Every structure is written in structure tokens, then in C-alpha cells.
C-alpha positions as CSV (number, residue, x, y, z in Angstrom):
1,M,51.5,2.4,-33.4
2,K,50.5,-0.7,-31.8
3,S,49.2,1.6,-28.3
4,T,47.4,3.1,-30.2
5,A,45.4,0.6,-31.9
6,R,45.2,-0.5,-28.3
7,L,43.9,2.8,-27.5
8,V,40.7,2.7,-29.3
9,A,40.0,-0.7,-28.9
10,I,39.8,-0.3,-25.4
11,T,37.8,3.4,-26.3
12,V,35.8,1.1,-28.4
13,A,35.0,-1.7,-25.6
14,L,34.3,1.3,-23.0
15,A,31.3,3.3,-25.6
16,A,30.5,-0.4,-26.1
17,A,29.7,-0.9,-21.9
18,I,28.7,2.3,-21.3
19,S,25.8,2.1,-23.9
20,A,24.9,-1.6,-22.3
21,C,24.6,-0.1,-19.2
22,S,22.3,2.8,-20.3
23,E,20.3,0.0,-22.0
24,E,20.1,-2.0,-19.1
25,A,18.8,1.1,-16.4
26,E,16.2,1.7,-19.1
27,S,14.9,-1.5,-19.9
28,T,15.1,-1.8,-15.2
29,A,13.7,2.0,-15.4
30,G,10.6,0.7,-17.3
31,S,9.8,-2.2,-15.6
32,G,8.3,-0.8,-12.5
33,L,9.3,-0.4,-8.9
34,K,9.7,-3.7,-6.4
35,G,7.1,-4.1,-4.2
36,E,9.0,-3.4,-0.9
37,A,9.4,0.4,-3.3
38,V,6.2,2.1,-3.6
39,C,4.6,3.6,-2.0
40,D,6.5,5.1,0.8
41,S,7.9,1.8,1.3
42,F,4.8,0.6,3.1
43,A,5.3,-3.7,2.5
44,T,9.4,-4.4,2.7
45,D,7.8,-7.1,5.2
46,S,8.1,-10.2,3.6
47,T,5.2,-11.0,4.7
48,V,2.9,-7.6,3.8
49,A,5.5,-8.1,-0.1
50,A,4.3,-11.8,-0.5
51,A,0.4,-10.8,0.1
52,L,0.8,-7.4,-2.1
53,E,2.5,-10.2,-4.8
54,E,-0.2,-13.1,-4.6
55,V,-3.0,-10.8,-4.4
56,S,-1.5,-8.6,-7.8
57,G,-0.1,-11.5,-10.0
58,T,3.3,-9.3,-10.2
59,D,6.5,-8.1,-8.5
60,T,6.6,-4.8,-9.7
61,F,4.3,-1.4,-10.5
62,T,3.9,2.0,-11.4
63,Q,2.3,4.2,-8.2
64,D,0.7,7.0,-10.6
65,G,-1.8,9.1,-8.4
66,S,0.2,7.2,-5.3
67,E,1.1,10.8,-3.1
68,P,1.1,9.5,0.9
69,D,3.0,12.9,1.2
70,K,0.1,14.0,1.1
71,T,-2.3,11.6,3.1
72,L,-0.3,12.3,5.4
73,A,-0.3,16.3,5.2
74,S,-4.2,15.8,4.7
75,L,-4.4,13.6,7.9
76,R,-2.2,16.4,10.5
77,A,-4.9,19.0,8.8
78,A,-7.5,16.8,10.2
79,D,-10.4,18.8,11.7
80,G,-13.3,17.0,12.7
81,E,-15.4,17.9,10.4
82,L,-15.7,15.8,7.6
83,E,-16.1,17.8,3.5
84,S,-17.9,16.5,0.6
85,G,-14.4,15.6,-0.9
86,E,-13.0,14.3,2.0
87,T,-14.8,11.2,2.3
88,S,-13.5,8.4,-0.4
89,G,-9.8,9.9,2.1
90,S,-6.6,10.6,0.1
91,P,-5.2,8.2,-2.5
92,F,-2.4,7.2,0.2
93,C,-1.3,4.2,-2.6
94,R,-2.6,4.0,-6.3
95,L,-0.7,0.8,-8.2
96,Q,-0.6,-0.2,-11.5
97,S,0.3,-3.3,-13.2
98,P,3.8,-2.1,-15.9
99,A,2.9,-3.9,-18.6
100,D,-0.3,-2.7,-19.4
101,G,-1.1,0.3,-16.8
102,K,-3.9,-1.0,-15.2
103,T,-4.8,-0.3,-12.0
104,I,-4.7,-3.2,-9.2
105,L,-4.7,-2.1,-6.4
106,S,-6.1,1.6,-5.1
107,V,-5.6,2.3,-0.5
108,N,-7.4,6.2,0.9
109,F,-6.5,7.1,4.1
110,R,-9.0,9.9,5.7
111,E,-10.1,11.2,9.2
112,A,-13.0,9.3,10.6
113,L,-16.1,10.8,13.2
114,T,-17.4,7.6,14.3
115,V,-16.4,3.5,14.0
116,D,-18.2,0.9,12.1
117,K,-18.4,-2.0,14.3
118,P,-19.5,-4.9,12.8
119,D,-23.2,-6.4,12.7
120,K,-24.8,-9.2,12.1
121,E,-25.8,-8.3,8.2
122,D,-21.9,-7.8,7.5
123,E,-21.1,-10.0,9.7
124,K,-22.8,-12.1,6.0
125,H,-20.3,-10.6,3.9
126,F,-16.8,-10.1,5.4
127,T,-14.5,-11.5,8.0
128,F,-13.8,-9.1,10.7
129,Y,-10.1,-8.8,11.8
130,N,-8.6,-7.8,15.7
131,T,-6.6,-4.8,15.1
132,G,-7.5,-0.6,15.8
133,E,-11.1,-0.4,16.8
134,S,-12.1,-2.3,13.5
135,G,-10.5,-4.5,10.6
136,L,-12.7,-6.1,7.8
137,A,-12.1,-8.0,4.2
138,S,-13.7,-9.4,1.2
139,D,-12.4,-11.0,-1.6
140,R,-12.7,-7.2,-3.6
141,T,-12.3,-4.5,-1.2
142,A,-10.7,-4.2,2.6
143,S,-11.4,-1.3,6.1
144,L,-10.3,-0.6,9.1
145,Y,-10.5,2.1,11.8
146,F,-7.6,3.2,13.9
147,R,-7.4,6.8,17.0
148,C,-3.9,8.6,16.4
149,R,-3.3,10.4,19.6
150,M,-0.7,12.8,18.1
151,K,2.0,15.2,19.4
152,E,2.5,17.4,16.5
153,P,0.0,18.7,16.3
154,N,-0.9,17.8,19.4
155,K,-4.8,15.9,19.0
156,S,-7.0,12.7,18.3
157,I,-8.0,11.5,16.1
158,I,-10.3,8.7,14.5
159,I,-8.7,7.1,11.0
160,N,-10.5,4.9,8.0
161,G,-8.2,3.5,6.0
162,S,-9.5,1.8,2.5
163,L,-8.1,-1.6,0.0
164,E,-9.9,-1.8,-3.0
165,R,-8.7,-4.4,-5.6
166,E,-9.6,-4.5,-9.0
167,N,-7.8,-7.1,-11.1
168,M,-8.8,-10.5,-11.8
169,V,-6.2,-13.5,-10.0
170,D,-6.4,-17.2,-9.3
171,A,-6.3,-17.5,-5.3
172,T,-9.1,-18.1,-3.0
173,E,-11.5,-15.4,-1.2
174,K,-11.2,-16.3,1.7
175,K,-6.6,-16.0,0.9
176,L,-7.6,-12.5,-0.9
177,S,-9.3,-11.6,2.7
178,R,-6.4,-12.7,4.5
179,D,-4.3,-10.7,2.4
180,H,-6.0,-7.4,1.8
181,I,-5.7,-7.1,5.8
182,I,-2.6,-7.9,5.5
183,L,-2.0,-5.3,3.2
184,L,-3.8,-2.2,4.3
185,N,-2.9,-3.4,8.5
186,A,0.4,-2.1,7.2
187,A,0.0,0.6,5.2
188,A,-1.9,2.0,8.4
189,H,1.3,1.2,10.4
190,K,3.2,2.7,7.9
191,V,0.9,6.5,8.4
192,A,0.3,5.9,11.9
193,S,4.1,5.7,12.4
194,E,4.7,9.2,10.2
195,L,1.7,10.6,11.9
196,G,4.0,9.9,15.3
197,C,0.8,8.4,16.5
198,E,0.4,6.9,20.6
199,D,-1.8,3.7,21.0
200,S,-3.0,3.5,17.7
201,G,-3.6,-0.3,19.0
202,L,-3.2,-2.1,15.0
203,T,-1.6,-5.4,15.1
204,K,1.8,-6.0,14.8
205,G,1.7,-8.7,12.1
206,T,-0.8,-10.2,10.7
207,P,-3.8,-9.5,11.9
208,V,-6.3,-13.2,13.3
209,A,-10.3,-13.6,11.9
210,T,-12.5,-12.7,15.3
211,S,-16.1,-12.8,13.4
212,G,-17.0,-12.9,10.2
213,V,-17.6,-15.2,6.3
214,Y,-13.6,-16.8,7.4
215,A,-13.6,-16.6,10.7
């Protein structure tokens, strides 16, 4: 009798433990992904992860609409001719708040035929940074260009990356500009690595401001 009672007690305790673990797993799944895990894990570096948290105001995200594999495929298939649908780029990363589903950040990549270089008018509105062929950022957006010489397929293309932030956050415009170029540069490094780009010219670490608003 005692043995039977003990067995029943153990079974009940085990069922409760399994139920608790299941509920915890569901709670974790519903809270979103950590920044280091989103969008092909481009933000694993501590500096990049910190920049992502600062511009978003959260350390967890959903990533509906992110298509890093499709982005890489489109760049491998780049043919030196841009159709109207290609000018907006492929959605490498789309991040939303797990709390309300609102879009926080978008990062696109596309083939470009030319490189946009800084000029006096642009320097009134943007800060330019030393990464790739050209890199710029503001408190809302960022853009950079880099060259990619691939082995498979054997060709060289110009790649343009763009970032747009849509949420509100309490940080200075100077800090946001710097965070945006850090994030876009890290995403570009991820793309370049996956494509096997040689001599991309992308800065390792944090790009340095060279001209413009906050240089």
C-alpha cells in the first residue's frame, strides 16, 4: 500500500513538473527571440547587440518578414541589371516588438550599379563613415555600399545595404546615427561572409565618422 501511494505521489509530482516546464517553454517562445539570434545571427558581437538594444528599446524581437536566405540567393543571382522590383532590395531583416507587433527595424540588401559618394548637400543631413565604398547614417536611417568579388559564382558586384528604424526611442541623434551604422555594417559583414566576398572593404568593429553632421 505504501509503495502504491508513493508511486502515485511520484507520478503526480512528475506530471506537475512536466506541465510547469511546458508552460515555461510556451512563455519563452511567446516572448520572442533574443537579439543575438535574429536575422542569421548578425548581432552576436557584444557591441552590435548593445546597439540593437539601444535603438529598439528591447532585447527580444519577432522577425516576421525576415528573409536572409532569399537575400543571399538574390545577390548570388545578381546580373548587373536592375528591374523596378529590385530597387527596394531584399528583406534581410525585419524586426518587430513581441509586445505589440509593431515594426522596429528593417534592413535590406540589393545589387547596385553605382556607388553614392558624399557631397556637400548630403553632409548637411548625414554623417559619413569609413566602411566599404561609402557609408552614411542619420538618427532614422543608414546606407552603405561595398564591393563583393565572389568565387561561386565567379563575378564581382556592388552591394547596397539600407536600414530604416520606425520606433521611438530615448537616445541622442548622434548616438542613434552611430548605432545604425554599427548595425548595418555588422549585417553587411554577415552577408559578405555568407557570399564569400573578397576585399569588401568593410570596417571591422565600429566605423569611424569621417564627414558630415557628427564627424
